[in-house]
N, C-alpha and C positions, 0 to 999 in steps of 0.2 A: 208160405215162405216169408212174406212181409212180417207176419206175426212173430215168426221165429227170430227174425233180424231185430225187431223191436225188443223182444224178450232178452235176447243176447246183449243188446246195448244196455238195457236196464240193469241186468245183472252185473255187467261190467262196471257201470257207474256206481252201483251199490258196493261192489267189492273194492273199488278204488277209494270210495268214501270211508269205508271201514278201515282200510290200510292207513289212510291219511290220519284218521282219528287216533288210531293206535300209535302212529309215529309221533303225533303231537303230545300224547300222554308220556311216551318214552322220552321225548326230547325235553319236556318240562321236568321230568324226574331227574334226568342226568345232566342237562345243560343249565337249567335254572339253579345255579349254585347260590342259594340264599344263605346269608351269613347268620350268625347267632342273633336272635331277636329277644327283646325284653317285653314281657306282658305285665303292665302295671295295673294292679287290681285295686279298685276302690281308693284311688288317690294315695297309693303307696302302702296300703295295709299289707299287701303281698306283692313282691316283684319276682317274676319267674324268668329264668333264662332258658330259651328253647331254640332248637334248630328251626330256622325258617323253612317255609314251603308246605307245611301241613295245615289242615283246617284248625281253626281256633278251638273247636270242640275237642278234637283229638289231642291237640297240644296241651290243653288244660287237663284232659284225662290222664295223660302221661305223667303229669305232676300231681295226680291224686285230687284234682278238683273237678268234680263231676257235675255237669249241667244236665237237667232232665232231657231225655231223648227217647221217645217211645218207638221211633222208627230205626234206631241204631245208626243215625247219621246219614240217612238217605235223602233228607230234605223234604219229607212228606208230612211230618207231624207238626212242625212248628213249635215244639216245646223248648228247644234250646235257644231261646231268645235272651239277648243281653244288650246292654247299652254300650256302644263303642264310641268313646269320646274322640279319639284321634288315632291315626295310623291305619286307616282302611280306605279302600277305593269306593267308587259309586255303588249304589244298590244294584244287585244282580237280578236278572229276570226270574231266577229260581226262588228268590226271596219275596218278591212282590206279592204273590198270591197268599202268603202266610202272614203278612203284616197289614194292619189298618193304617189309615192316614195319620192318626195320632201317634202311633208307634214309630212310623217313619220320621215324623217331625221331631220326635224325641231321640233320634239316633239309635233306635232299636234295630238290631240285625239278627240274622239266623246264623248261629255260631258254626254249624256244620258246613255252611256254604262259603264262609269267609276264610280266606287263607292268610296265615301270618307271614307276611313278606318283609315287614319292617317292625320297628318298635311300635307297640300298640297299647292304648290305655282303655280299660273297660270298667264297667260297674256291674256288680252282681249282688243279689240279696245275701246278707250275712249267713242265713241259715244253710246256704249251699255248701258252706265250709264243713258242715256236719255230715254230709253224704260220704259214705265210705265204701270201699271194696271189701267184700266178705268172701272168705273161703268156707265152703259148707259141704255137708255130706247128706245124700239122699237117704232118709230113714224110712220113708213110706211112699208108695205109689198105689193108689186105690181108684178103682172105677166108680165115679159118681153116676154117670150115665154111659151110654154107648159111645159118646164122643167127648166127654169131659172127665179128666182125671184130677184127683187130689194129689198134690205133690208136697211132701213135708221135707224141709231142710233143717238139719241141725247145724248151728253156727259153730265153726271151728276157730276162725281167726278173722276178726275179733269174735269173742264168744257170746257177746250180748249186743242187742240192737234196741234203740229207742225210736219209736215212730208214732204217728197219729193214725188212729183207725181210719181207713180209707185210702191211705197212701199206697204207692206201688214200688216195685223193685225191677231192675233190669237183669234178666238172666242172660248169661253168655253160653252159647252152644259150643259143642266140640265137633270136629269134622266127622262125617259119616257118609257111607256109600260114595256118591259122586260129589257130594258137597264138601269142598275143601276149605271154604272160608269159615271163620268164626264170626258169628253175628250176635247182637244183643237185642232183646225184645222186652217190652214192658208188660208186667203182669201184676195185678192188684194183690195185695196181701190179704188173705182170708182169715187169718187168726187174729186174736185180740192183742193189743200192745202189752198186756200183762205177761204174755209168753215171750220173754226176752231172749231165750236161748234157742228157739226154733220158730220157723214161720211156715205157713201153709199157703199154697197157691191152688186155684182152680183153673186148669188150662184146657181149653176146648181145641179139638183138632180142626185146623183150618186146611182145606185142600191145597196142597203144594206149599204150605207154610213151612219155611225152613226150621224154625224153632219148635213149632208144635209137632211137626213130624218127628223131630229128634226126641222130644219128650214122650210122645205116644208110642214110638216104635223102636227106640234105641236106648233111652235112659233106663238105668237099672238102679235098684236099691243098693246102697253101698258106694256109689260113685261120688266123686268130688265134683262140685259145681261152683263156679264163681258168679257172683252177682254184685250189683251196685245198688245201694239203698240208704235211707228211704228217700223217695221222691214224690212230688205232686202236692197240690193244694186242695184235694178233694177230702174234706173231713167235716164233721159236725160243727156248726157254728152255735154261738150263744143265741138264746131266744126264749120266748115264752109260749108261742103258739104251737099248733100241731105240726108234726113231722110227717110228710108224705114221702115214701120210698117207692121207686119203680125200677125194676130190673128184668133182664131176660138172660137165660143161659148162664155163662160164666160171669156175667155181670153181678151175680149173687155175691162174689168174693168180697168186695169192699163193704157192701152193706151188711154182710154177715159179721165182718170185723167190727163195724160200728155197733151192731146190736149186742154182740158179746161184751163190748166195752160198756154199753149202757146198762147191761144186766149187772155188771160189776160196780159201776159208778152211776147210780140212778140220777136222772135229770127231771123226772116228774113232768113229762110232757107226753100227750097222746102220740102214738106212732102207728101208722097204717102202711103196710108194705104190700104193694101189688107186684106179683111175680108172673111174668108171661112165659108160656111154653106152647109148643105146637100140639104135642100129644102127651099122654101120660108117661111115655118112656123118656120124655124130656124133663120131667119133674125130678127134683132131688132135694135133699136137706129138709124134707117134710117133717121128720121126727124132731130134728134140731129146732125147727121153727115152732113146733108145738111146745117143746120144752121152754123156748124163750118166751112164748106167750104166758107160761106159768111164772116165769121169773121176772118179767117186765110188766108192771101194772099198766093197763090201758094200751097194750100192744096187740095188733091184729094182723095176721098174715092172710093175704088173699091170693091164692094161686088161681091162674086163669089159663084155659086151654083155647087156642084159636081153632083147633080141629078136634072137637070132643069125640071120644071113641064111640063107634056104632056098636050097639049091643052090650056095652059095658056100663057099669054104674058110675056116674059122675055127677055129684051134687054141687060142684063148684061153679065159678063164673065161666062164661064162654065168650068167644070172640077175641078181637084184638085187645091188647092190654089197655088201649085208650078208652074202650067202652066202660068197664067198671070204674076206671079212674074218673071219667067225666061224670058218671052217675053219682059217684060218691061226693065229689067236691061241689056239685050243684047244691047239695043238701047241707053244706057246712059253711061257717064263717072263715074265710081264708085270709083275712086282713093281716094277721101276724104269723101265718103258716110259712113253713119252709119246705122245699122239695129237694130230694137227692135222688139222682138217677144214674144208672150205669147200663149201657147197652149199645146197640148199633146207632149210628148217627140218625138214621131214619126214624127209629123209635123215639130217640131223645127229642128230635125236632117236632115230631107229632105231639108228644106229651107237653113240650114247652108251649105249643100253640094252645092246647086245651087249658093248661094252668093259667096262662096270662089272660085268657078269655074269661076266666072265672075268678079274677081278683088277685091272683098271685103277682107280686112285684118281681121283676126280673132279677133284682138284687138278692132275692130270697130263693132263687132257683140255682141249684148247683148240680153239675153233671160231669161224668167221666165217659165220653163217647169212645167207642172203639170200632174199627172197621172189621 
C-alpha cells in the first residue's frame, strides 16, 4: 500500500511538472510578444530584420543565411558557433559543454540555443554567405551494404554546386508514419567537386534515426529533396608529406570524394587509406578503391576486418583499425605527414592517440567524427 501511494505521488508530480513545462512553452510563445529585431552581421555587411523570439540559428536560416548544424538545431553538435558582440544574455547551461574557455572569452555562442529578443550584433566567416538551399531530385538509391545506401541527388534549383571534397550537406526530411516533424541531418558528400550538377551520399541506417529511417524505408527515386550545402571545414590541406586516411562504415563518403578529386587533380603525395569493417559484408567500394589505386600514383587501400570470417578466405588485415595503423606509422617518418579521419568518436579518439604517440602533430590531424 505504501509503495502504491509513493508511486501515485511520484506520477502526480511528474504529470504536474510536464503540464507546467508545456504551459511555460505556450506562455512564452503567445505572451512573450517580441518586437521586430535587427541582426547586424559583420559590422553592417548585412542587416536583417526578423521577428523576435526565435533562435538565432533559425532566424538566420529564414533569411537564407545558414550556419553549420549537424544536429538540426538540437544543441548537441556544437557546429553553429558564432561570435555575438552585443544583444545577448549570459551564457546558458546548454552552451557551456560545447564551448572551451577561449571561445567563451571571445564571445562565441551556440546559435541554436540563443534567442533573438532584441537587436543583436554577430560576426560570422564570409564563406558562410555562399551556403545555399537546394531543391533536388533523387535519381538513384542503391544498396552498398545491408545497412548503407548510396543516394544520388540531381540539383534542380540552383542547378550547380561548388564545394570542397570532404564537405557535407544537411538533408531535410519529410513527414512519414508517426513522424510529423521535418528535421535536418548532416551527411558528407561522397562525389567529387567536378560533378557540379549532382551529388552522392552514403547513408547508414541508424536504429530509430529519424532521417536515416526516412532514407532507407520511405525515400523513393523521383522524389524531391531539399538540402543546405556546402558546409564544413574537413578537406585536404596543402602539404608535402604522406597522407594517412582512416574511416569506417559510411565514413567512406568524404574520403572517397577527396580521392576522386586527387585522381583528377594530382598532388604527388603518398596516400595510405585504412578502412575498418566488422565482417566482409560490411565492406564496400572495393572495386572503386582498386581503380583509384591505378589512377593515383603511390595510393594504397588497406581494408581491415575486426571479425574475420571463419572458413572463408581473407588475406587482408585483421583486428581493430588501430592495429594496422599503428604498425604502419611505426615504420615511417611522420614529421610532415597529415591524417584525415571520418568515423565514430571512439575510433577517431583512439586513432588520434596512436598518431600523436608516433610523431604526428595535432595541427596535422583532421577529422570528421559522427555519432
